[in-house]
N, C-alpha and C positions, 0 to 999 in steps of 0.2 A: 525741322526742313524738307520741303515736301521731294521727292526722289520719285521722277515719274516712271524710273526703269524698274521699279519693283514690279511693275506690272507686264513688263515684256513679254515672260515665257508664258503667261496664264493661256492665250491662245495658241500655243504650241503645243499641238497635241503627243509630237514625237518628243519632243524637248520632254515635256514631262515624264513621258512614259521612262526616259532614261533616268530621270531623276529619281522615279519610284522603285524601278529594278534596281538601282542602286542602292538605295535606302535599306532596300528590303535585303538586299545581297550582304551589305556591313552588318544589320541584326543577325542574320543567319548565322553569317561568319563568325560571327563573335556573342553568340548567343547565349551563350554558358558562362562564358569569363566576365562579360561586361553587360548585357542585357538582362538576364534572368533574375528575377526578385528584386531587380532596381526600377523606382519609379522616375519617371522622364516621359517627354513628350515631341514631339518632332513635327517640322514643317518643311516645305519643299517651295522651293521658288518665293522666297520671301523675304528675308534678311539676305538669305543668302542658297544657293540650289538646294543644299540639305543641312538643316540645323536641327541637332539630338542637344535637347537642355534637359539636365538631370537635375532633378530636386528632393528636397530631404521632406522630413515629414513637417515642417512649418510653411510649406509652399517655395520655400526660398530655393534658387538655384545654385547648387555646389559647384556645376561646373558644365560646360558648352562647349559640343563638340561640331567644327561646322565643315563643309567639303562643299568645295566647287570642284564639278563635276565635271570633266571635259573630255571627248573622246578628237580620234586623230585619224581622217582617213591613211594616213602617208606618211610614212616617217616618225622619227622619235623627237621629243620636246628637247631643244637644246637651248641655252642662252641667247635668247635674241629677243627682239621688240614684241614679238606673240607673247613669249615668258612673261616678259614683264607688265602686258596689259594685264594677263589675269591673277598676277602677284599683286599689282595694287589695289584690284578689288579687292582679294581678299584680306589684305592687310587694311581697308577703309570698315571691311565689313569688322574685323576685330575692335577698330575703333567705336564703331556705333554699338555694338555689344556693352561697352563699357559704358555709354551715356542711354542706352535704353533704363527705361524706368522700372522693368521687371524687378524684384526683390532680391537680392542676392544675399550668400550666405557671408561669412566672415574669411572663411578660408576659400574664396570663388576665385575660379581660373577657368581659361579658354584656352581649346587648341584649333588651332586652323589649318584644314587639310587641302593641300591642291591634289585631287586626285585623277589619275585617267587609267584608261588599258591600255595607253601606250607607253614605250621605254621611256623613262627620262635620265638622256646623258648630257652631263654638264662636263663642259672642259674648259678649260683655262691655260693658255700657253704663257711662260715667263719667263723673259731674257734672261739667259745667263752671260756672265763675262768671256769675250772672247778668248780661244775659239770654239768653248762648248755650244752645244745645239739648244734651244728653246727647253725647258724643262715643261711637260704637259701634266698638269693636275686632274684629274677623271674622277666624276662620282655617277655611277650609275644605279638607277631603282627601275627594278622591275622584278621579277618571280624569284629572284634568287635572294633581292635585297628591297623587302617589299615597301620600307620605309627607313625615310630619311630626315630629322631634323634640320633645320635650316643652321643653329648654331653647332651643329655634327659636320658639317660640310668642311670642307679643307677655306681656309681664310681667303685664297686668292678667287676661289669660285662664288664665295659671298660678296667680296668685293665687286668681282664680275657681274652679279646677278643687279647689284645695287646700282654701279656706274650707268647698267643699259637701262635702268628704272629712270634713272634722274637724267638721263640723255633724252629719253622718249618722252616726260613731261615739263623739260626745262626748267629740274627742279633748282638749279644751280651748281652748288658743291655738294650739297650733301639733303637726305633724304626731308621731310617733314620729320617732326618730331615724335607726332602721333604714329605715323607709319613706322619709325626707325623703332620704337617700342614694340611694337609687334610683330618684328621680323623674329623675335625669340619663342613667341607660340605659332611662328610655323613650320609646318610638315609637308614632306613630299610623297604622297603614295602611291604605288601601284596597284589597281584591283584588277586581279584577272579574271574579268569580265570578258565575255565574248562580244562581238560587233553588234548584230541585230537584236531587236525585239524579242523574236521569237526563241533566237538560240540563248537568250538571257532569260527566258521564262523556263527553258527547258532547264538550265543552270540552277536555278531558282528551286525546281522540284528535286534536283539533286542535294540540295542542302538540306530540302525538309526532309528527306531519305536518311542522310548523315546524322541528324538529330534527332527523329523521332521515328527512325525504321519501320518498321510493319503496322506502329499505331494509326497511320494514314495508307490506308489503299487507293485513294484516287489523289494522285500528287496534281493532278491537271486542275481538278474544283476545286483543291487547296490552294492552290497559285491563285484564283480566280476570287476566293474568300479573300482574302488577303488584300487583293487590288481593289477590292469594293469600298475598303477603308479609306481609301484615297479619294474616292467617288464627290465627297464632300465639298473637299478642297483645289480640285483640279478647275472650276471654272470659278472659283472664288475671287472676287478680287481685292487688293488689300484697300482698305476704307480709307479713304482722302488721299490715296495713295503716298501714305504713312505705313512702314512697315513695323510693327510691334510685335516683340516677343509673346505678348499676353493676348493677341487678335484670338478668340477661340475658333474662330470661324476657319482659320488658316492651319491649325494643327490636327496631330493625331495623337492621342492618349495613350502610353502603354499598357491601360487596363483594356481599352478598346484589343489591342494587338493581344494581348494575352487570352481575352472572351474569344475572339477569333481562333487562336490555335486548339482552345478547351473546346468549342464548336466543332473545328475539323480531327481533331483526336477522339474525343468522345462519340462522335457520328461514326464516325469509321470504326470504331470498335464495338457499337453497337449494330450497324451494317451486317461486321462480318460475324458475328454472335447470331444475327437472324436469320443469315443464309446457312450457315452450320446445323441450327437450330428447328429451321423452318417448319419441319412436321411436326416438333415434339410441342413447339410454341403453338401451332394452331389448334391442336388437339385440345391442349389445355385450358385456351381463350375462348376455345368454340370459333374459329374462325374457319369458315366451309371454303372450299378451294377456289370459288369464282369471287370471293370478298380478298381474297391473299393481297389482289392487285392493290385493292385502295388501300387497304393496311399498312401495307409497304411505303405505298408514296406517303401517307401521313405521317407515319412510324418517323421516316426518315426527315422527312422536312419539320416537323417539330423540333428538331435541336435548332433551327433558326430562328423560327417561330419566337422560341424563347427570349430571345435577345431583343426581341422588337417589342418596342415602346408601341406599337399598332395592333398588336396579337393580343389584347386584352385577354382572351378566354386562353388561350395557351397559357397565357402567366400566369392566371387563376386556378388553373389544375396542376401545373409545375408548384406552387405555392401550397396546395391540398395536399402534395404527395410529399413533399419535405415536410410538413407538418405531421403528416399520421402513419409514415412509412415502418417507425419504429414500433408500431403497436401492430405490424402484422406479425401473423404465426406459422405460414407458410415457410417452408424448407427449400425453395428455389422460386426464383425470379416469376413464374408465371401464374405459381401459388399467391403471390403476395400482390401482382397485380388484379389479382382476380377478385381479390380481399378488397383492396383500395376502391376497385371499380365499384363492387355492392354497395361502400359505405358513402362514395360519392353520390352516385345516383338514390339513395335514401335522404340525404341530406341535402341535395345539390340539383337545380335544373342546368341542362346544357342546351345551347340550340348546335353540339355535334348528334348525329345518326351514333347509335350502336357501336358500329363497327370504326368510327372513325373515334369516339370516346377509350375505346380500349386503344388503340396505337398512340393516342397522347399521351394516353396514364403510362403505358409502358415506355416511350422515348423520356417522360418526365422522370421513373422511377431508375432509369439507365443514366440519366444525367443525374439524378440523386446520390448512384449510388456508386456509379464507377466513375470518381474524378479523377480527370488528367492529372499526371505528374510534373503538366506543365506549371501549375501554381505552387507546388512543394517545391 
């Protein structure tokens, strides 16, 4: 079935920024426990605001986590029609995942999340025998209680949420069976994110610091590198208005995220080393004072170019270093790079000038030797 709403958020730059920031927040907040070392892909503004699809070695989905991300300018989320509208869309997503043709493993399952940076306070007042006062059942999802599954809620609150949905959509006496079944997969999640995009970026920088520490010296640049991964899907419409998990134009894969983190951490380590050892490196590689700025720019930029399919010369040099670095006889980085420079110039032609070539060779050596711990 064609769903014209699947493209509704594509033109909303602000909405996309929230989903992107939330997705990165979830990854960084659960990096070591959930994402590190696992194979997955994520999509934004597709079947759901955010989808993480985890896969096995044969390409089958083992489980999927979805997030309907909502912010609230004032007040808390309560049991009302506003909540009902969000919950129904989430349950419908669960039903669509079951029907989606993407291959699934034998033990496939999914979890559906209603996530917000606003407190969720669900209450239900139940009448008691006179003269007792009504008994109030309450559940609060906040920074002290980050997540509650629908089945874990008090039975009276569960019924109140279902009754609100039934009344809003005139379902009669009960929910449609496909929605009722998805309630077991529903979770309410409080995400402690700040309100504005700028504040969220600062918060993401803090998350990077907590995971990678001083392995990243420019947190702002690191966040921009991660943001760049989402550019390709930001303005990509779903083909024929049909959202599918296997739409490659709408996903970011885990290896892309790992590569980006690799660039960020390796580049930081390399540039820190350059700043500390600039005089020694310049002397050993014969970099004259007026060439240092050019060398530094080419050295720093090379790490990004190594990952670009359009930078064939950078990739050729990186491959050369990977194939020849073990034959070096030197006892420090600069001696080895000098040896590689001689071997390369004797056996290869390059479009780079000498100083640029030395910088790229040095970056390639750093890329080859100092692998980040992210991949371990």
